[in-house]
Every structure is written in structure tokens, then in C-alpha cells.
C-alpha positions as CSV (number, residue, x, y, z in Angstrom):
1,X,-21.7,9.4,7.0
2,X,-19.1,8.0,9.5
3,X,-16.2,6.0,8.0
4,X,-14.3,3.6,10.2
5,X,-10.7,3.2,8.8
6,X,-8.8,0.2,10.0
7,X,-5.0,0.5,9.5
8,X,-5.0,4.3,9.4
9,X,-1.2,4.6,9.4
10,X,-0.6,2.4,6.4
11,X,-0.5,3.5,2.8
12,X,-4.1,2.9,2.0
13,X,-5.5,3.8,5.4
14,X,-3.7,7.1,5.6
15,X,-4.8,8.1,2.1
16,X,-8.4,7.2,3.1
17,X,-8.0,9.2,6.3
18,X,-6.9,12.3,4.3
19,X,-9.9,11.9,2.0
20,X,-12.6,11.4,4.6
21,X,-11.1,13.8,7.2
22,X,-13.6,14.8,9.9
23,X,-16.0,12.1,8.8
24,X,-13.6,9.4,9.8
25,X,-12.6,7.4,12.8
26,X,-9.0,6.2,12.5
27,X,-8.0,2.9,14.0
28,X,-4.4,2.1,14.5
29,X,-1.9,1.2,17.2
30,X,0.1,4.4,16.4
31,X,-1.3,7.9,16.0
32,X,-1.1,9.0,12.4
33,X,1.2,11.9,11.7
34,X,-1.8,14.1,10.9
35,X,-5.4,13.2,11.7
36,X,-6.9,15.6,9.1
37,X,-9.9,16.3,11.5
38,X,-10.6,12.6,12.2
39,X,-10.9,11.0,15.6
40,X,-8.3,8.4,16.5
41,X,-8.7,5.2,18.5
42,X,-5.7,3.1,19.5
43,X,-6.6,-0.5,18.8
44,X,-4.9,-3.8,18.3
45,X,-7.1,-5.8,16.0
46,X,-5.6,-9.1,17.2
47,X,-7.2,-8.4,20.6
48,X,-10.8,-9.6,20.2
49,X,-11.9,-8.3,23.6
50,X,-10.5,-4.8,22.9
51,X,-12.4,-4.7,19.6
52,X,-15.7,-5.6,21.4
53,X,-15.1,-2.9,23.9
54,X,-14.2,-0.3,21.3
55,X,-17.3,-1.2,19.2
56,X,-19.5,0.4,21.9
57,X,-18.6,3.8,20.4
58,X,-19.2,2.8,16.8
59,X,-23.0,3.1,16.7
60,X,-23.0,5.8,14.0
61,X,-20.5,4.1,11.6
62,X,-21.9,3.7,8.1
63,X,-18.8,2.6,6.2
64,X,-15.8,0.4,7.0
65,X,-12.5,0.8,5.1
66,X,-10.5,-2.3,6.0
67,X,-6.9,-1.5,5.2
68,X,-5.3,-3.3,8.2
69,X,-2.5,-5.8,7.4
70,X,-0.3,-8.1,9.4
71,X,3.0,-8.9,7.8
72,X,5.7,-11.3,9.1
73,X,9.4,-10.4,9.1
74,X,10.8,-11.7,5.8
75,X,7.8,-10.2,4.0
76,X,7.9,-12.2,0.7
77,X,8.3,-15.6,2.4
78,X,5.5,-14.6,4.9
79,X,3.0,-14.2,2.1
80,X,2.6,-18.0,2.0
81,X,2.9,-18.6,5.7
82,X,-0.1,-20.2,7.4
83,X,0.3,-18.1,10.6
84,X,0.1,-14.9,8.6
85,X,-3.2,-16.2,7.0
86,X,-4.7,-17.0,10.3
87,X,-3.8,-13.7,12.0
88,X,-5.2,-11.6,9.1
89,X,-8.3,-13.6,9.0
90,X,-8.8,-13.2,12.8
91,X,-8.2,-9.4,12.7
92,X,-11.0,-8.9,10.2
93,X,-13.4,-11.1,12.2
94,X,-12.4,-9.4,15.5
95,X,-13.4,-6.0,14.0
96,X,-16.3,-6.7,11.8
97,X,-18.4,-9.0,14.1
98,X,-18.8,-6.4,16.9
99,X,-19.1,-3.6,14.4
100,X,-22.1,-5.3,12.8
101,X,-23.7,-5.8,16.2
102,X,-23.0,-2.2,17.3
103,X,-23.8,-0.2,14.1
104,X,-27.3,-0.7,12.7
105,X,-26.6,1.8,10.0
106,X,-23.5,0.0,8.6
107,X,-24.0,0.2,4.8
108,X,-20.8,-0.8,3.2
109,X,-17.4,-2.5,3.7
110,X,-14.4,-1.9,1.5
111,X,-11.8,-4.8,1.6
112,X,-8.3,-4.6,0.0
113,X,-6.6,-7.4,-1.8
114,X,-4.0,-7.3,-4.5
115,X,-2.3,-9.2,-7.3
116,X,-1.4,-12.1,-5.0
117,X,-5.1,-13.0,-5.7
118,X,-3.8,-13.9,-9.2
119,X,-0.7,-15.7,-7.8
120,X,1.8,-13.1,-8.9
121,X,4.1,-14.2,-6.0
122,X,4.2,-17.9,-7.0
123,X,3.6,-18.1,-10.8
124,X,3.4,-16.0,-14.0
125,X,0.1,-14.2,-14.1
126,X,-2.5,-14.6,-16.8
127,X,-2.3,-11.4,-18.9
128,X,-4.3,-9.4,-18.3
129,X,-5.6,-10.7,-15.0
130,X,-9.3,-10.3,-14.8
131,X,-11.7,-10.3,-11.8
132,X,-13.7,-13.5,-11.4
133,X,-11.7,-15.7,-13.8
134,X,-7.9,-15.3,-13.1
135,X,-7.9,-16.0,-9.4
136,X,-5.6,-18.6,-7.9
137,X,-7.9,-19.9,-5.1
138,X,-5.9,-23.1,-4.9
139,X,-3.0,-21.1,-3.4
140,X,-3.5,-20.5,0.4
141,X,-3.9,-16.8,1.0
142,X,-5.6,-14.7,3.7
143,X,-7.5,-12.9,1.0
144,X,-9.8,-15.9,0.5
145,X,-10.4,-16.4,4.3
146,X,-11.3,-12.7,4.6
147,X,-13.4,-12.6,1.5
148,X,-15.4,-15.7,2.4
149,X,-16.1,-14.3,5.9
150,X,-17.1,-10.9,4.5
151,X,-19.6,-12.6,2.1
152,X,-21.1,-14.6,4.8
153,X,-21.7,-11.5,6.9
154,X,-24.4,-10.2,4.5
155,X,-23.0,-6.6,4.7
156,X,-22.7,-4.9,1.2
157,X,-19.1,-4.8,0.2
158,X,-16.6,-3.9,-2.5
159,X,-13.2,-5.6,-2.9
160,X,-10.5,-3.5,-4.5
161,X,-7.4,-5.0,-5.9
162,X,-4.7,-2.3,-6.3
163,X,-1.4,-3.1,-7.8
164,X,1.9,-1.6,-6.4
165,X,0.7,1.3,-4.2
166,X,2.8,4.4,-3.9
167,X,1.9,7.1,-1.3
168,X,2.6,8.5,2.2
169,X,3.4,6.2,5.1
170,X,6.1,5.8,7.6
171,X,7.4,2.5,8.8
172,X,5.2,0.5,6.4
173,X,5.9,-2.9,4.9
174,X,5.5,-1.9,1.3
175,X,6.2,1.8,0.6
176,X,8.8,2.5,-2.0
177,X,9.2,6.3,-1.5
178,X,11.1,6.0,1.8
179,X,13.1,3.1,0.5
180,X,14.2,4.7,-2.8
181,X,14.6,8.1,-1.0
182,X,17.1,6.6,1.5
183,X,18.9,4.8,-1.3
184,X,19.2,8.0,-3.4
185,X,20.5,9.9,-0.3
186,X,23.1,7.3,0.4
187,X,24.3,7.2,-3.3
188,X,24.5,11.0,-3.4
189,X,27.9,10.9,-1.7
190,X,29.3,9.1,-4.8
191,X,28.1,11.7,-7.3
192,X,25.1,13.0,-9.1
193,X,24.3,9.8,-11.0
194,X,21.8,7.4,-9.4
195,X,22.5,3.8,-10.4
196,X,19.6,1.6,-11.1
197,X,19.9,-1.1,-8.4
198,X,17.4,-3.7,-9.7
199,X,17.6,-6.8,-11.8
200,X,16.2,-7.9,-15.2
201,X,13.2,-6.0,-16.5
202,X,9.5,-6.8,-16.0
203,X,6.4,-4.8,-17.3
204,X,4.4,-3.8,-14.3
205,X,1.7,-1.3,-13.0
206,X,1.3,1.0,-10.0
207,X,-1.4,3.0,-8.3
208,X,-1.3,6.4,-6.6
209,X,-2.6,6.1,-3.0
210,X,-4.8,9.2,-3.3
211,X,-6.4,7.9,-6.5
212,X,-7.1,4.7,-4.6
213,X,-8.7,6.6,-1.8
214,X,-11.0,8.2,-4.3
215,X,-11.8,4.8,-5.7
216,X,-12.7,3.7,-2.1
217,X,-15.0,6.6,-1.7
218,X,-16.7,5.9,-5.1
219,X,-17.1,2.2,-4.1
220,X,-18.9,3.1,-0.9
221,X,-21.4,5.3,-2.7
222,X,-22.0,3.5,-6.0
223,X,-24.6,0.9,-6.7
224,X,-22.5,-0.4,-9.5
225,X,-19.8,-1.4,-7.0
226,X,-22.1,-3.3,-4.6
227,X,-20.7,-6.8,-3.9
228,X,-18.2,-6.5,-6.7
229,X,-14.4,-6.9,-7.1
230,X,-12.3,-4.4,-9.1
231,X,-8.7,-4.1,-10.1
232,X,-7.3,-0.6,-9.6
233,X,-4.3,0.9,-11.4
234,X,-3.0,4.3,-12.5
235,X,-4.1,3.4,-16.0
236,X,-0.7,2.9,-17.6
237,X,2.2,0.4,-17.5
238,X,5.9,0.8,-16.8
239,X,9.3,-0.8,-16.7
240,X,11.6,0.3,-13.9
241,X,14.5,1.2,-16.1
242,X,12.3,3.4,-18.3
243,X,10.9,5.5,-15.4
244,X,14.3,5.6,-13.5
245,X,15.2,9.0,-15.1
246,X,12.0,10.5,-13.7
247,X,12.8,9.1,-10.2
248,X,16.4,10.3,-10.4
249,X,15.2,13.8,-11.5
250,X,12.7,13.9,-8.5
251,X,15.7,13.5,-6.1
252,X,17.8,16.0,-8.0
253,X,20.1,13.4,-9.7
254,X,20.5,11.9,-13.1
255,X,19.9,8.3,-14.1
256,X,23.0,6.2,-13.8
257,X,24.0,2.8,-15.1
258,X,22.4,-0.4,-13.9
259,X,24.5,-1.6,-10.9
260,X,22.7,-4.4,-8.9
261,X,22.5,-3.4,-5.3
262,X,20.3,-4.7,-2.5
263,X,18.7,-1.8,-0.6
264,X,18.8,-3.9,2.5
265,X,22.5,-3.4,2.6
266,X,22.2,0.3,3.5
267,X,23.2,0.7,7.1
268,X,21.3,2.5,9.9
269,X,24.4,4.5,10.6
270,X,24.5,5.9,7.1
271,X,20.9,7.0,7.3
272,X,21.5,8.6,10.8
273,X,24.4,10.6,9.3
274,X,22.1,11.8,6.5
275,X,19.3,12.7,8.9
276,X,21.6,14.7,11.1
277,X,23.3,16.5,8.1
278,X,20.0,17.7,6.7
279,X,18.1,18.1,10.0
280,X,15.4,15.7,8.8
281,X,12.2,15.0,10.7
282,X,12.2,11.3,9.7
283,X,13.0,8.6,12.3
284,X,15.8,6.1,12.3
285,X,16.1,3.6,9.4
286,X,14.0,0.7,10.7
287,X,11.1,3.0,11.9
288,X,11.2,4.9,8.6
289,X,11.3,2.1,6.0
290,X,9.8,-0.9,7.9
291,X,10.1,-3.8,5.5
292,X,10.1,-1.6,2.4
293,X,13.8,-2.2,1.5
294,X,13.0,-5.9,1.0
295,X,9.8,-4.9,-0.9
296,X,11.9,-2.6,-3.2
297,X,14.3,-5.4,-3.9
298,X,11.4,-7.6,-4.8
299,X,9.6,-5.1,-7.0
300,X,12.8,-4.1,-8.9
301,X,13.8,-7.8,-9.1
302,X,17.2,-7.5,-7.5
303,X,19.3,-10.5,-8.3
304,X,17.1,-11.6,-11.2
305,X,19.0,-12.0,-14.5
306,X,16.2,-13.1,-16.8
307,X,13.3,-10.8,-17.9
308,X,10.3,-11.5,-15.7
309,X,6.8,-12.3,-16.8
310,X,4.6,-9.2,-17.0
311,X,2.3,-8.4,-14.1
312,X,-0.6,-6.7,-15.8
313,X,-4.3,-6.5,-14.6
314,X,-7.3,-5.4,-16.6
315,X,-9.2,-2.3,-15.3
316,X,-12.0,-2.6,-17.9
317,X,-14.5,-3.7,-15.3
318,X,-13.8,-0.7,-13.0
319,X,-13.9,1.8,-15.9
320,X,-17.2,0.4,-17.2
321,X,-18.7,0.5,-13.7
322,X,-18.0,4.3,-13.6
323,X,-14.6,5.0,-11.9
324,X,-12.4,6.4,-14.7
325,X,-9.6,8.4,-12.9
326,X,-6.0,8.0,-14.1
327,X,-2.6,9.4,-13.4
328,X,0.8,9.1,-15.2
329,X,3.0,6.9,-13.1
330,X,6.1,9.1,-13.6
331,X,4.1,12.1,-12.4
332,X,3.0,10.0,-9.4
333,X,6.6,9.3,-8.3
334,X,7.5,12.9,-8.7
335,X,4.5,13.9,-6.6
336,X,5.3,11.7,-3.7
337,X,9.1,12.5,-3.6
338,X,8.1,16.1,-3.5
339,X,5.7,15.5,-0.5
340,X,8.4,13.7,1.5
341,X,10.9,16.4,0.7
342,X,8.6,19.2,1.7
343,X,7.9,17.5,5.0
344,X,11.6,17.1,5.6
345,X,11.3,13.3,5.6
346,X,13.9,13.1,2.7
347,X,16.7,15.5,1.8
348,X,15.8,18.3,-0.6
349,X,16.5,17.4,-4.3
350,X,20.1,17.4,-5.2
351,X,21.3,17.9,-1.6
352,X,24.9,16.6,-1.2
């Protein structure tokens, strides 16, 4: 088995890279922090000619994990932008078309979507959102362009729809651990209480990136997953205010009062001072968090004063098909803060 992983430095791609290790070929413009035995190829998926040339070395590929993503500055507004739709559609086509021609043994493609398939970014979701009957196809979305093209390719596939993904990635568009870790480090100068910076509550779900990687591996090997779509979550639900004590504990603080604060207001100079003080291995602020400060504000509903409609998906279909793993969401947050601290990407817990 040889697994081609597109977007290997992102949350999903890097988790898949760790899982498949030496059986993987990692595609990304940047080299991942650790290849875990995989082979890396630098590739820009918007360059069709470069993809055709790279495909000459993909003859042995049996599985494609497509976790590549193009996001516009402004993140949330970009989710409805026609240019973003077109670029993401072209990226998949640029990769998959030459791969199909080059790899006669290609057996499976895993494609990632998310709750925007159910219109979470433009309307209250149907609760619980279910695959095949809750989609918002009338809302323009690159998901539909990619899915339609994948179906027309005749390659067996599985579409996974994870909710909020939490894991290990640097400079990503949607990774909360660096964003919340920087916020906690900046607040530590004011005391040991960590104020909750978000707005009014909303019931939500999350998924651990490593659990998602195992779901990807299952999908590529299971007949029950062939040409199917599945929601993927940790198995529980949460409200940010209720898990805030666990997050505060993970960074060595206590949960403070709710004080609305946009994480985008944290300055690069403040982060540089923290990095220097603790001799961290993490890069400067923009390279470390990418667009994740904006994503954190969106997830925690900064500026919202009315309770939000719940964003809950059903995972009955996935469980009945045979993938039954779960993880407690509080334990997941503790796990990933510990990883970032041990790698000296964030200050040690409680560091002043």
C-alpha cells in the first residue's frame, strides 16, 4: 500500500502522515516538521503542469487522502467566495486526473468536507444533520464541485465530514491549539485566571485529528465505506464555557470570568516577547497561527450576544458501518496542549 497525502502540513494531512508513516508520500509546499518515515514532494496543486510531471513517480500509489485546502484571507467571508470555490475545484482536478492515468492500482480516494455541507456558516443546521438528507446543495460551495468531479472519475471513494478538528499543525487556517495557547500565554501576565474570550453559548462538537486519521485508514480498507459519506466526531458534545476549566488547567491556569476579547487583537510583538522569554521553538505569530485567530473568534462566537443554534451532526451511519472510536473532548484538548508544550511550541503550563 502506498498512500498519497495531499496537504500534508495541515491538520488532517499531518495526522494522516503520522498514521501511515513510511507507507506515505507527503505532498505540500512546505516540508512537514517530521516526515515519520514518509517521502516528501514539494508541489503546488494550483500548478497543473507540475502535477502532471510529479505524477510520473506515482505509479505505485494505491490510496489518495485529499486534505489540501485553499483559504482566502478573511477566512469566514472566503467560504462563500466564488474564487475560492474555483481554486479548490481546480486543485483536486489537477492532482487526481494525472494520478488516475499514472497509477493503475489506485483503489480509493478519501475526500474531506465538513459541516459547511449542511450550511452551518449561513443558516441554523438541521439537528442532527444527517448524510444524504441535510445537505445545502443550493449554497455554492467547493465541496459540491469536488464531490461531483470525484464521482465522475469512477474511482472508489469515501467522503468524511469532520466537525471542528483539533490537532497538530503550524500556520494553518483552522487550528485552535496555537490560537488558544498564544492567548493564554498573553493573559498570563495579568494573573493565573484565564478569562473566557468568546460570546454567547452554542452547543457544538469536535474531533481529534488522530482519531480522524484512523477513520481515514478505516475508510480506505472497508467495503462498508465504499462510495459513502460519513460525519465524524469525538462522540460527545460541548459548550465552550463548560470545557473552559479543562483548557485553563491544560495551560496551568484557572478558568476566569467571561470577558469578550478578539484573539486577533494579540500583537506580534507580544508573542515575540513570550517566545524569547521561554526560548520557544515556535515561529513568529503569523507563521504560527495562520488564520486561526479569526477561526477561534468564529468558533467561540466572539461578539455574539444571543445563544447560537446548535451545530450537531449524527454519527449513527459511521458507527453502524463499523468505525466506533471515541474520545472525550476535554481529554482531547489536554492532549494537544501537552503535545505543543512538550515540543516547546507553547510555554510550559503555568509559566509566568
